[in-house]
C-alpha positions as CSV (number, residue, x, y, z in Angstrom):
1,M,1.9,-110.3,-19.3
2,N,1.7,-106.8,-20.7
3,P,4.8,-104.8,-19.7
4,I,3.0,-101.5,-20.3
5,V,0.7,-100.6,-17.4
6,D,-1.6,-97.6,-17.4
7,N,-2.0,-96.4,-13.8
8,R,-4.0,-93.2,-14.6
9,N,-7.4,-94.7,-13.7
10,R,-6.2,-97.1,-11.0
11,A,-7.9,-96.8,-7.6
12,G,-5.7,-96.1,-4.7
13,S,-3.1,-93.6,-3.6
14,T,-0.7,-92.1,-6.1
15,W,2.4,-90.0,-5.5
16,L,0.2,-86.9,-5.5
17,A,-1.8,-88.1,-2.5
18,L,1.4,-89.1,-0.7
19,S,3.1,-85.8,-1.0
20,S,1.8,-82.9,1.0
21,P,1.2,-79.6,-0.7
22,H,3.6,-76.8,0.2
23,P,3.1,-73.1,-0.4
24,I,4.9,-71.5,-3.3
25,D,6.4,-68.1,-2.8
26,P,5.0,-65.8,-5.5
27,F,8.0,-63.6,-5.4
28,P,11.0,-65.9,-5.0
29,R,13.7,-63.4,-6.1
30,N,12.2,-60.4,-4.3
31,R,11.2,-61.3,-0.9
32,P,10.6,-58.4,1.5
33,D,13.9,-59.1,3.3
34,T,15.8,-58.9,0.0
35,V,14.1,-55.7,-1.0
36,R,14.6,-54.0,2.4
37,A,18.3,-54.7,2.1
38,Y,18.4,-52.1,-0.7
39,L,16.6,-49.3,1.2
40,G,18.3,-46.0,0.8
41,K,20.5,-47.2,-2.0
42,K,20.5,-46.4,-5.7
43,V,18.9,-49.4,-7.4
44,T,18.0,-50.7,-10.9
45,L,14.6,-52.3,-11.0
46,S,13.1,-54.2,-13.9
47,T,9.4,-55.0,-14.0
48,T,7.5,-58.0,-15.3
49,D,6.2,-55.9,-18.2
50,F,9.7,-55.0,-19.4
51,H,10.1,-51.5,-17.9
52,Y,13.1,-50.2,-16.0
53,V,13.6,-47.8,-13.2
54,V,16.8,-46.4,-11.8
55,G,16.6,-44.4,-8.6
56,R,16.9,-44.4,-4.9
57,L,14.7,-47.0,-3.1
58,H,12.9,-45.0,-0.4
59,S,10.6,-47.6,1.2
60,L,8.6,-50.8,1.0
61,D,5.1,-50.0,2.3
62,D,2.9,-52.4,4.2
63,D,0.7,-52.9,1.1
64,D,3.8,-54.2,-0.8
65,L,4.5,-51.0,-2.8
66,L,8.1,-50.1,-3.5
67,V,8.5,-46.3,-3.4
68,V,11.5,-45.1,-5.6
69,Q,12.7,-41.5,-5.9
70,V,13.8,-40.8,-9.5
71,G,15.2,-37.3,-9.6
72,S,12.3,-35.1,-8.3
73,E,9.6,-37.7,-9.1
74,W,8.3,-40.6,-7.0
75,V,7.5,-43.9,-8.6
76,K,5.3,-46.5,-6.8
77,L,5.7,-50.1,-8.0
78,P,3.8,-53.2,-6.6
79,R,6.3,-55.9,-5.5
80,R,4.3,-58.5,-7.5
81,N,5.4,-56.6,-10.7
82,L,9.0,-56.5,-9.7
83,A,11.1,-58.9,-11.8
84,T,14.6,-58.0,-10.6
85,I,16.4,-55.6,-8.3
86,Q,20.1,-54.8,-8.0
87,E,22.3,-52.1,-6.7
88,A,23.0,-49.5,-9.4
89,D,26.3,-47.9,-10.2
90,A,26.6,-44.4,-8.7
91,A,27.4,-42.9,-12.2
92,L,24.2,-44.3,-13.8
93,A,21.6,-41.7,-14.6
94,E,18.2,-42.0,-12.9
95,Y,15.4,-42.7,-15.3
96,V,12.1,-44.5,-15.9
97,K,11.7,-46.3,-19.1
């Protein structure tokens, strides 16, 4: 008897058929509830394309846009491009890099 069995082409159910698919959250670290907790606070944002923003988070729009005030400028960032968000130190200068 051969101890090595190849089940790839075997008819019948496999573990894939037995497990039900579940939706994956595309933004696991930055759910809307998490982002809304920072509204009105000075935050540091990093984006998926390696940019950084330090400013005051003004709003999270219905179309998933974060609106951040950086000095006298307004920056809009789609939530899908947000890598991380955290509260910034009050002494940290506001900037867009």
